[in-house]
C-alpha positions, 0 to 999 in steps of 0.5 A, spaced: 483 267 169 481 273 167 476 271 163 473 267 169 473 274 173 469 278 168 464 273 167 463 273 175 463 280 175 458 281 169 453 276 173 454 280 179 451 286 176 446 282 172 443 280 178 444 286 182 439 289 176 434 284 176 433 285 184 431 293 184 426 292 178 421 289 184 423 295 188 421 301 183 415 297 182 413 296 189 414 304 190 409 306 185 404 301 187 404 303 195 404 311 192 398 310 188 394 307 193 394 314 198 393 318 192 386 314 191 384 315 198 385 322 199 381 323 193 375 320 196 375 324 202 372 330 199 367 326 197 364 324 203 365 331 206 359 333 201 354 327 203 355 329 210 353 336 209 346 333 205 342 333 212 343 340 213 339 342 207 334 338 209 334 341 215 332 348 212 327 345 208 323 343 214 325 349 217 321 352 212 314 348 211 313 350 219 314 357 217 309 356 212 304 353 217 304 358 222 301 362 217 294 365 218 291 363 212 290 356 209 288 353 203 282 349 203 279 344 197 273 346 193 267 345 197 261 339 195 254 339 197 254 337 205 248 331 206 245 332 213 240 328 217 234 331 221 237 329 227 244 333 226 239 339 224 235 338 230 242 338 234 245 344 231 238 348 232 238 346 240 245 348 240 245 355 237 237 357 237 238 361 244 244 365 241 240 367 235 234 369 239 239 373 243 241 377 237 235 378 234 233 381 241 240 385 240 240 387 233 233 386 230 234 380 225 229 374 225 232 368 229 228 364 224 232 368 218 239 367 222 238 359 224 236 358 217 242 361 214 247 358 219 244 351 217 244 353 209 251 356 209 254 351 214 251 345 212 249 344 219 255 345 222 259 340 218 261 344 212 268 346 211 268 352 213 265 352 219 269 345 221 276 349 219 274 356 220 268 357 224 265 360 219 257 358 220 255 364 214 259 364 208 262 370 210 268 373 206 274 377 208 272 385 205 276 390 206 276 391 212 277 384 215 284 384 219 283 377 222 285 370 221 282 367 214 282 361 210 282 361 202 276 358 199 273 356 192 266 359 191 264 364 186 271 364 184 277 360 186 281 361 192 277 366 195 278 369 202 274 368 208 273 370 214 276 365 220 273 365 227 275 362 234 268 359 236 262 359 232 258 363 237 263 369 234 261 367 227 254 369 230 255 376 232 259 377 227 253 375 222 249 380 226 254 386 226 255 384 219 248 385 217 247 392 221 253 396 219 252 395 211 246 400 208 245 395 203 241 391 208 238 397 211 231 396 207 231 389 211 230 392 218 224 397 216 221 389 215 216 386 220 220 381 225 216 375 224 216 376 216 221 371 214 219 370 207 220 378 205 227 377 209 229 372 205 228 375 199 230 381 201 237 378 203 238 375 195 236 382 192 241 386 197 247 381 194 247 377 200 248 370 196 248 370 188 244 363 188 237 365 185 234 360 189 237 362 196 230 365 198 227 359 197 231 354 200 232 359 206 224 359 207 223 351 206 229 350 211 225 355 216 218 352 215 221 344 214 224 346 222 219 351 224 224 356 226 218 361 227 217 359 233 223 362 235 221 368 232 215 368 237 219 367 243 223 374 242 216 377 240 212 374 245 207 372 241 203 365 239 206 360 235 202 355 231 207 349 228 208 348 221 207 341 221 200 342 225 199 346 219 201 341 214 197 335 217 191 340 217 192 341 210 193 334 208 186 332 212 183 337 207 187 333 201 182 327 203 176 330 204 177 335 198 179 332 191 180 338 188 186 340 193 193 337 193 201 338 195 206 336 194 213 335 197 219 336 193 223 330 192 230 330 189 229 331 181 223 335 181 223 342 177 217 346 177 217 345 169 216 337 171 212 338 177 207 342 172 207 337 167 206 332 172 200 336 175 198 339 168 199 346 171 202 352 168 209 353 172 207 361 173 200 358 177 205 353 181 209 359 183 203 364 184 200 359 189 207 357 193 209 365 193 215 363 189 219 369 185 224 365 182 225 358 179 228 354 185 225 350 190 228 345 195 228 338 198 222 337 202 218 343 200 211 343 200 207 345 194 200 347 194 198 345 187 191 346 187 
């Protein structure tokens, strides 16, 4: 009897021990879950903070865009049509003549430089900075500016609110600098001497600058605007060319050549059996540069 009681007691004891084991495991598993969740919460907060950093970067970009100085890409050669150049001349010939009266600079020179420097208003500097004459900042300039590759990388060029402001600044630029003072002793109708004088005074570093400028003036008859201001008669350059071309038909010894792409003084001297020096003398050329569309006397 006593043995049966002991066996029953042992059975109850063993059953109670077995029943507690899952309780312990359940408690451990239940406790571990919130621990894992609690660790993940800071990670979520960090992700939510990221847009704040992006917003700061956008603000910095906006501040940079408000800066007066802009970065421009390097300029390439600008191709323009005759119609586009004529439209440019019609638009700015009035202010060029007004500036000739006020400042004494031939209108033909002002218009010719405007066409050449701005690509008839299509170049990067004229399109984005209204700078039609390639005038750099220099020390006295306190206005807006743009950066642009020229003789060296990323040079500072003046920026204007409109093209008319650029024209007026061009006139004041030439009249206010002593290095250009010799130009104003030249006759107002002598555009060739003015073109060479600008190069000699350092307006441009291109050795062919005078030839290009003279070629544009003669091709588009810009001398007529000088005559308008001076009150003198003007005979169209185109008519002069027609007369000379007629003389070519009557005199085989007289020849003219219109400069085409790829022409050089050397190639023309070989083609027409004439020395380079003689070719330069006949066409009043002081350097080795010639411009497309320029009419050269050969013989």
